[in-house]
Structures are given as C-alpha cells and as structure tokens.
C-alpha positions as CSV (number, residue, x, y, z in Angstrom):
1,X,-0.1,0.1,0.1
2,X,1.5,3.3,-0.7
3,X,1.5,6.1,1.0
4,X,-0.7,8.2,-0.9
5,X,-3.4,5.3,-0.9
6,X,-2.9,4.8,2.8
7,X,-3.2,9.3,3.3
8,X,-6.8,8.7,1.0
9,X,-8.0,6.0,2.8
10,X,-7.4,7.5,6.3
11,X,-8.9,11.1,4.9
12,X,-12.2,8.9,4.4
13,X,-12.5,7.8,8.2
14,X,-13.2,4.5,9.6
15,X,-15.7,2.2,7.4
16,X,-16.8,-1.7,7.4
17,X,-13.6,-2.2,5.7
18,X,-10.9,0.2,8.3
19,X,-10.6,0.8,11.5
20,X,-8.1,3.2,13.5
21,X,-6.0,2.4,16.3
22,X,-3.7,5.2,17.9
23,X,-1.8,2.5,19.7
24,X,-2.0,-1.3,20.8
25,X,-4.4,-0.8,23.6
26,X,-6.3,-3.9,24.7
27,X,-5.3,-7.4,22.9
28,X,-8.8,-8.8,23.6
29,X,-10.1,-5.7,21.3
30,X,-8.0,-6.0,19.1
31,X,-8.9,-9.3,18.4
32,X,-12.1,-8.6,18.6
33,X,-11.7,-6.5,15.5
34,X,-9.6,-8.8,13.7
35,X,-12.4,-11.6,13.7
36,X,-15.0,-9.2,13.3
37,X,-13.1,-9.1,9.6
38,X,-13.0,-12.6,9.2
39,X,-16.3,-13.3,9.5
40,X,-16.9,-10.7,7.4
41,X,-15.4,-9.2,3.9
42,X,-11.9,-8.7,5.5
43,X,-10.4,-5.1,5.9
44,X,-7.5,-3.6,7.7
45,X,-6.2,-1.9,11.1
46,X,-4.2,1.2,10.4
47,X,-2.1,1.9,14.3
48,X,-0.7,5.4,14.6
49,X,-4.5,7.1,14.0
50,X,-6.6,8.5,16.5
51,X,-9.8,6.5,15.4
52,X,-12.0,9.6,16.5
53,X,-10.5,11.9,14.8
54,X,-8.5,10.5,12.0
55,X,-5.6,12.7,13.8
56,X,-2.2,11.0,12.4
57,X,-0.1,10.0,15.3
58,X,2.1,7.8,14.0
59,X,4.9,5.2,15.7
60,X,8.1,5.4,17.0
61,X,10.7,2.4,16.0
62,X,9.8,0.1,19.2
63,X,5.7,1.1,18.6
64,X,5.9,-0.6,15.2
65,X,8.0,-3.9,16.4
66,X,6.1,-4.3,19.6
67,X,2.6,-3.9,17.2
68,X,4.0,-6.2,14.8
69,X,5.1,-9.0,17.1
70,X,1.7,-8.5,19.2
71,X,-0.9,-8.9,16.4
72,X,0.8,-11.9,14.7
73,X,0.4,-13.6,18.3
74,X,-3.3,-12.7,18.4
75,X,-3.6,-13.8,14.9
76,X,-2.1,-17.3,15.8
77,X,-2.9,-17.5,19.1
78,X,-5.8,-15.5,20.7
79,X,-8.3,-16.7,17.2
80,X,-9.7,-19.8,16.6
81,X,-8.7,-21.0,14.1
82,X,-5.9,-18.8,13.3
83,X,-6.7,-15.6,10.6
84,X,-4.1,-14.7,7.8
85,X,-2.5,-11.5,8.6
86,X,0.0,-9.3,6.5
87,X,1.5,-6.5,7.9
88,X,3.0,-3.7,6.5
89,X,4.9,-0.7,7.9
90,X,4.1,2.9,5.6
91,X,6.2,5.9,5.8
92,X,4.1,9.0,4.9
93,X,4.5,12.7,5.3
94,X,1.9,14.3,7.3
95,X,2.4,18.3,8.2
96,X,6.0,18.4,6.9
97,X,6.7,15.5,9.4
98,X,7.7,12.1,8.8
99,X,5.4,9.2,10.3
100,X,5.3,5.7,10.8
101,X,2.3,3.8,10.5
102,X,1.6,0.1,10.9
103,X,-1.4,-1.2,8.3
104,X,-2.6,-5.0,9.5
105,X,-4.5,-6.6,6.5
106,X,-7.2,-9.3,7.5
107,X,-8.6,-11.3,4.5
108,X,-12.2,-12.7,4.5
109,X,-11.6,-16.1,6.6
110,X,-12.6,-19.1,4.7
111,X,-13.1,-21.2,7.9
112,X,-15.7,-18.9,9.6
113,X,-17.0,-18.7,12.2
114,X,-14.0,-17.4,13.8
115,X,-14.3,-16.7,17.6
116,X,-12.0,-15.1,20.5
117,X,-10.5,-17.2,23.8
118,X,-14.0,-17.0,25.3
119,X,-15.9,-18.5,22.4
120,X,-17.5,-15.4,21.1
121,X,-17.9,-14.8,17.3
122,X,-17.8,-11.1,16.7
123,X,-19.3,-9.7,13.1
124,X,-18.9,-6.2,11.6
125,X,-21.8,-3.7,12.0
126,X,-21.2,-1.2,9.8
127,X,-17.9,1.2,11.5
128,X,-18.4,-0.7,14.8
129,X,-18.6,-4.7,15.4
130,X,-21.0,-6.5,17.5
131,X,-21.2,-10.1,18.9
132,X,-22.9,-12.9,17.1
133,X,-25.5,-15.0,19.0
134,X,-28.7,-15.4,16.8
135,X,-28.5,-19.2,15.6
136,X,-29.2,-18.4,11.8
137,X,-26.6,-16.0,11.3
138,X,-24.4,-18.5,13.0
139,X,-25.4,-21.3,10.4
140,X,-24.8,-18.8,7.3
141,X,-21.4,-18.7,9.0
142,X,-21.1,-22.3,8.7
143,X,-22.5,-22.2,5.4
144,X,-20.0,-19.5,4.0
145,X,-17.0,-22.4,5.2
146,X,-18.5,-25.2,3.4
147,X,-18.7,-27.4,6.6
148,X,-22.6,-27.0,7.3
149,X,-25.0,-27.7,4.3
150,X,-28.6,-26.0,5.7
151,X,-30.2,-28.9,3.7
152,X,-28.9,-31.8,5.3
153,X,-30.0,-30.5,8.8
154,X,-32.9,-32.2,10.2
155,X,-36.3,-30.4,10.5
156,X,-37.9,-31.4,14.1
157,X,-41.1,-33.1,14.7
158,X,-41.0,-34.8,11.2
159,X,-41.3,-38.2,10.3
160,X,-41.5,-40.9,8.2
161,X,-45.3,-40.2,7.8
162,X,-44.4,-37.0,6.1
163,X,-42.7,-38.5,3.3
164,X,-44.6,-38.8,-0.2
165,X,-43.6,-42.1,-1.3
166,X,-45.2,-41.6,-4.6
167,X,-43.0,-38.9,-5.1
168,X,-39.7,-41.3,-4.2
169,X,-41.1,-44.2,-6.3
170,X,-41.3,-41.2,-9.2
171,X,-37.5,-40.4,-8.2
172,X,-35.9,-43.4,-8.0
173,X,-37.8,-44.2,-11.5
174,X,-35.4,-41.4,-12.9
175,X,-32.2,-42.8,-12.6
176,X,-32.7,-46.6,-11.5
177,X,-35.5,-48.0,-12.9
178,X,-35.1,-51.4,-11.5
179,X,-35.3,-49.4,-7.9
180,X,-38.3,-48.0,-9.0
181,X,-40.0,-50.5,-10.3
182,X,-39.9,-52.2,-6.6
183,X,-42.3,-50.5,-4.7
184,X,-41.0,-52.7,-1.4
185,X,-37.5,-51.4,-1.0
186,X,-39.1,-48.4,0.5
187,X,-38.3,-48.2,3.8
188,X,-36.7,-46.0,6.8
189,X,-33.1,-47.5,5.7
190,X,-33.4,-46.2,1.7
191,X,-34.7,-43.0,3.0
192,X,-31.9,-42.8,5.2
193,X,-29.7,-43.6,2.8
194,X,-31.0,-41.0,0.2
195,X,-30.5,-38.4,3.4
196,X,-34.1,-37.7,3.4
197,X,-34.4,-38.8,6.6
198,X,-31.5,-38.4,9.5
199,X,-32.0,-39.4,12.9
200,X,-35.3,-40.6,11.8
201,X,-36.6,-36.8,11.1
202,X,-36.7,-35.8,7.6
203,X,-33.5,-33.3,6.4
204,X,-34.5,-29.9,4.9
205,X,-33.7,-31.2,1.5
206,X,-35.5,-34.2,1.9
207,X,-39.0,-32.7,3.0
208,X,-38.2,-30.0,0.0
209,X,-37.9,-32.4,-2.7
210,X,-40.4,-35.2,-1.1
211,X,-42.4,-33.8,1.4
212,X,-46.3,-34.3,1.4
213,X,-46.6,-30.7,2.7
214,X,-43.1,-28.9,2.9
215,X,-44.5,-25.4,3.7
216,X,-46.8,-26.9,6.9
217,X,-43.0,-27.2,8.6
218,X,-41.2,-24.3,6.7
219,X,-44.0,-22.1,5.2
220,X,-41.7,-19.4,4.3
221,X,-40.1,-21.9,1.9
222,X,-42.0,-21.3,-1.4
223,X,-42.7,-18.9,-3.8
224,X,-44.5,-15.1,-4.0
225,X,-45.0,-14.2,-7.2
226,X,-47.1,-11.2,-8.3
227,X,-47.5,-9.5,-11.8
228,X,-48.2,-5.7,-11.2
229,X,-49.6,-3.4,-12.9
230,X,-47.0,-0.5,-13.8
231,X,-43.1,-0.5,-12.6
232,X,-43.1,-0.3,-9.1
233,X,-42.9,-3.2,-6.7
234,X,-44.8,-0.5,-4.0
235,X,-47.8,-0.8,-6.3
236,X,-50.8,-1.9,-5.0
237,X,-52.8,-3.0,-8.1
238,X,-52.1,-6.1,-10.1
239,X,-53.0,-8.5,-12.7
240,X,-52.0,-11.9,-11.2
241,X,-50.8,-12.7,-7.5
242,X,-50.1,-16.3,-6.4
243,X,-48.7,-18.0,-3.3
244,X,-46.8,-21.0,-4.6
245,X,-46.1,-23.7,-2.3
246,X,-45.0,-27.4,-2.7
247,X,-42.0,-29.6,-3.0
248,X,-38.9,-28.1,-5.3
249,X,-40.4,-29.5,-8.6
250,X,-43.6,-28.5,-7.8
251,X,-42.3,-24.8,-7.3
252,X,-40.6,-25.1,-10.7
253,X,-43.3,-26.3,-12.2
254,X,-45.6,-23.9,-10.7
255,X,-43.3,-21.0,-11.1
256,X,-42.7,-21.6,-14.8
257,X,-46.7,-21.6,-15.0
258,X,-46.8,-17.9,-13.6
259,X,-44.4,-17.1,-16.0
260,X,-46.4,-18.9,-19.1
261,X,-49.8,-17.1,-18.0
262,X,-48.4,-13.3,-17.6
263,X,-45.8,-13.0,-20.2
264,X,-46.5,-12.2,-23.4
265,X,-46.9,-14.6,-26.1
266,X,-45.6,-13.4,-29.7
267,X,-46.4,-14.8,-33.5
268,X,-43.1,-14.7,-34.8
269,X,-43.9,-16.4,-38.5
270,X,-45.6,-19.3,-36.8
271,X,-49.7,-20.5,-37.5
272,X,-52.1,-17.8,-36.5
273,X,-53.7,-20.6,-34.7
274,X,-50.5,-21.7,-32.8
275,X,-49.6,-19.8,-29.3
276,X,-46.5,-17.6,-30.0
277,X,-43.2,-17.8,-28.3
278,X,-43.0,-16.8,-24.9
279,X,-41.4,-12.8,-25.0
280,X,-38.4,-13.9,-22.9
281,X,-36.7,-17.6,-23.2
282,X,-38.3,-19.9,-21.7
283,X,-34.5,-21.6,-21.2
284,X,-33.0,-18.8,-19.4
285,X,-36.5,-18.9,-17.3
286,X,-35.7,-22.4,-16.2
287,X,-32.2,-21.9,-15.9
288,X,-33.0,-19.0,-13.7
289,X,-35.8,-20.4,-11.3
290,X,-34.0,-23.9,-10.6
291,X,-31.1,-21.7,-10.0
292,X,-33.1,-19.5,-7.3
293,X,-34.6,-22.5,-5.8
294,X,-31.1,-25.0,-6.0
295,X,-29.0,-21.9,-4.8
296,X,-31.2,-19.9,-2.4
297,X,-30.2,-19.5,1.2
298,X,-32.3,-21.5,3.0
299,X,-30.8,-20.4,6.5
300,X,-32.9,-17.3,5.7
301,X,-37.0,-17.6,6.5
302,X,-38.3,-15.7,3.3
303,X,-39.8,-17.1,0.3
304,X,-38.2,-16.5,-3.5
305,X,-40.3,-13.9,-4.8
306,X,-41.2,-13.1,-8.8
307,X,-42.2,-10.0,-10.0
308,X,-43.7,-9.2,-13.4
309,X,-43.7,-5.2,-14.3
310,X,-44.9,-3.7,-17.5
311,X,-40.9,-3.3,-18.4
312,X,-39.1,-6.0,-16.8
313,X,-39.2,-9.4,-14.6
314,X,-37.3,-10.0,-11.2
315,X,-36.5,-13.3,-9.6
316,X,-35.5,-12.5,-5.8
317,X,-33.8,-15.3,-4.2
318,X,-32.7,-15.0,-0.3
319,X,-29.1,-14.9,0.3
320,X,-26.4,-13.3,-1.7
321,X,-23.8,-15.0,-3.3
322,X,-21.7,-17.1,-1.5
323,X,-17.8,-17.7,-0.7
324,X,-16.3,-15.1,-2.7
325,X,-18.4,-15.5,-6.1
326,X,-19.0,-12.6,-8.0
327,X,-21.3,-11.6,-10.5
328,X,-18.6,-12.0,-13.1
329,X,-17.3,-15.5,-11.9
330,X,-21.1,-16.6,-11.9
331,X,-21.2,-15.7,-15.8
332,X,-18.1,-17.6,-16.3
333,X,-19.7,-20.9,-15.0
334,X,-18.1,-20.9,-11.8
335,X,-20.2,-22.5,-9.0
336,X,-20.2,-23.0,-4.9
337,X,-22.9,-25.5,-3.6
338,X,-24.8,-24.3,-0.8
339,X,-27.4,-27.1,-0.8
340,X,-25.7,-30.3,-1.3
341,X,-28.8,-32.7,-1.2
342,X,-31.0,-30.3,-3.3
343,X,-28.2,-30.0,-5.9
344,X,-28.2,-33.8,-6.1
345,X,-31.9,-34.6,-5.9
346,X,-32.3,-31.8,-9.0
347,X,-29.5,-33.3,-11.1
348,X,-30.9,-36.9,-11.2
349,X,-34.7,-35.7,-10.9
350,X,-35.0,-32.1,-12.8
351,X,-33.7,-30.3,-16.0
352,X,-31.3,-28.9,-13.9
353,X,-27.6,-30.0,-14.6
354,X,-25.6,-29.1,-11.4
355,X,-22.3,-28.5,-13.6
356,X,-22.5,-24.5,-12.8
357,X,-23.6,-23.6,-16.3
358,X,-27.0,-22.9,-15.5
359,X,-26.2,-19.0,-15.8
360,X,-24.1,-19.4,-18.7
361,X,-26.7,-20.9,-20.7
362,X,-29.4,-18.7,-19.7
363,X,-27.5,-15.5,-20.9
364,X,-27.0,-17.5,-24.2
365,X,-30.7,-17.8,-24.7
366,X,-30.8,-14.7,-22.9
367,X,-28.1,-11.9,-23.5
368,X,-29.9,-9.1,-21.7
369,X,-30.4,-10.2,-18.4
370,X,-29.1,-8.2,-15.2
371,X,-27.6,-9.7,-11.9
372,X,-27.3,-8.0,-8.3
373,X,-25.7,-9.4,-5.8
374,X,-27.1,-7.2,-2.9
375,X,-24.7,-7.9,-0.1
376,X,-26.1,-5.1,2.5
377,X,-29.7,-6.8,2.1
378,X,-28.5,-10.4,2.0
379,X,-30.6,-11.1,-1.7
380,X,-29.8,-12.2,-5.5
381,X,-31.2,-10.8,-7.5
382,X,-32.2,-11.2,-11.6
383,X,-33.9,-8.7,-13.7
384,X,-35.2,-9.5,-17.4
385,X,-35.9,-6.0,-19.3
386,X,-39.3,-6.7,-21.1
387,X,-40.1,-5.7,-24.7
C-alpha cells in the first residue's frame, strides 16, 4: 500500500473495512476487530491514527516492532481458527513530518465462524462490530465455510409419515428404474441412504423434495409471485398474485406456469392458431428459476419472489452469492454448492444439470439479463427487461 493510498484511505474515516488505532491498547479488543473482519468481508486496522478524529499521530520504532509482534501472536494464539494476517509498515509525510504507521490486513476467512478465546463470535456492523448470537446468522457463517449445509440439517417434529412415497418412487424411477419398479424397498433404511431422513427425522432437503406438505413445517420456503400493473414493486394493483407452495419440482412447475400465464406470447412466423413464442426465453427462465430454488439461502426465512412489471421481470432469491462468488465469476460458469442435497436431487430428477453452467446457458439464450448481488440486503436479484 503506497503512502498516497494510505492517506486517502485515512481521509475517508472508519468504515466497515477500515479501523483506526492510535496505539496497541488491549489485545482482546484487537482480537475482536480481527475476528469481525475475518467473519465479514475482510479489512484493515491502521495503527498510529486516532479512531475518533482520524488524526495521524504515528509510531516510534519500538512501537512498530511491538505492535507487529503482538498482532501476529493474536492472529495465531487468540483467534480460533487462526486468521491469515499481512502486516506492512508505511512511511508517510503528514504536516511536513515523516510518520510511521502499521497496517494490518485481515482477509475474509474461509473457515468461518472465527471466535475469540472466550468463544465469542464477532462480525462487522458498519464501522463498528457486534457479538453474534442469532443461530441463523451463525449457521450462515458455517455455510460460507462449506462445513455445514442447511438442507442437510434435520427438521424437528418430522418423521416417515411426512414423506410422500409416490414422489420417492418417481424419483427412483428416473435414475434407477429397477428400484423404481420395486415399491417394497421403500423403507426407513432407504430414506436414510438417500439422506431424506437423518436420525429418524426428515432433512430439510428431504422435506423440500419429497415431503407431503413442506410448508407445514417451513411456511416461508415457497414462492411469492405477483404480476403488477406499472413498474413499481410498491404498486397496490396487480394482474395476478400467487402464493406457490409444495415441493421443489412443484414450485418449479407452477413458477414456470406463472411466467407463461403473465408474459406475452409473440407470433414470430408461427401459424395464427399457435400459442406463439414467449417474449422471454423459456430456457433462460427455466435455468434462472431452478438456480433460485437450488441455490437460495435456506437459513433465511423468506420466500423466493417472482415479480412481473410492465418493463421487466425480477427473480429475487434470499441470500447473497456465497464464498466469494461474484456476478462476473458466475457468468463464467463458476459455482459453489450451498445446498448439497437439493443439487443432487435436482440433477437426477429435473432438467437442472448441476455443472455451474445454468447462468451461462441463460445468458446465451437471453443476453440482456442483469444480475445484482445485493450484499447489504442479503439477496440475489435477476432482472430481465421486457419489450
């Protein structure tokens, strides 16, 4: 980091990725700052700057060495698991004087959640930090590290009676016809082998794909679909409104039915009596809707939203892109599995392929798709213009 870059950063004040420390005051506080960065999007601690005013006071040579040694020890010994730390000393000119600063760069961690020696989890909250106590938020950190999949967790108060055996038979018939033709094999052991059940209760993935009534236990895990008059999501008048419930295959089927019923069909050389071609690529809609159902964040208690406006459609999925994925990287076919069971079930039963190529295929058939990774709002938005 150059002196000019550092001065510019300091001039902008503390943010969610920048913290100031005039001196090394308390190792537990420093550890908490480092943990918050590692559990969030990473950041830097600049030593030698007053945190309230941004005044650059600088450090003497002994202070440089002391801070460098202490923060390295904190990263290794006081944070579990240890965080990756990059430390640099920067010499800047301020008010015609040369001043030395220490900049500690903490990367976003890949083994979240990080904790202090008391087991406390810290995350960033704007320019400040906060303790994390909410179970759903803690689960999301585990998901980001790839150590826990929400769809593999059990759903309390469920059991074998909540499984629709016809759905299991149909599923088996798709990838193993010999099993599908033998309903006698449908038993608790098979359900456990397929990970529909765990410890005699349904997994979330098993419930969402094979349950008789998934929304009985998880009411928010459906689709809210509205076709508005006008172009505002705040509009109170609409052409069609549906609360779509059921298993993942049923949600997909009825979601596509909603698009088919509310988007225009155009005659592009077809016979007058034909239905016409949907104004937006069916292939793109299929890929995007499946992507939302398979890759949404199931630790967030909210539905997928489908919104049709006069000038566009939107598909809004709970949860931002996971594990460092960006809009540009998913366009290139990169993918991170957030829901392992659902990916397996869908790749065997639906037209979902599971190779990370869905976004690429959607863009090939509908190039004007806009993707928005709303980090602050914790949602992923797909927009497609109409007309």
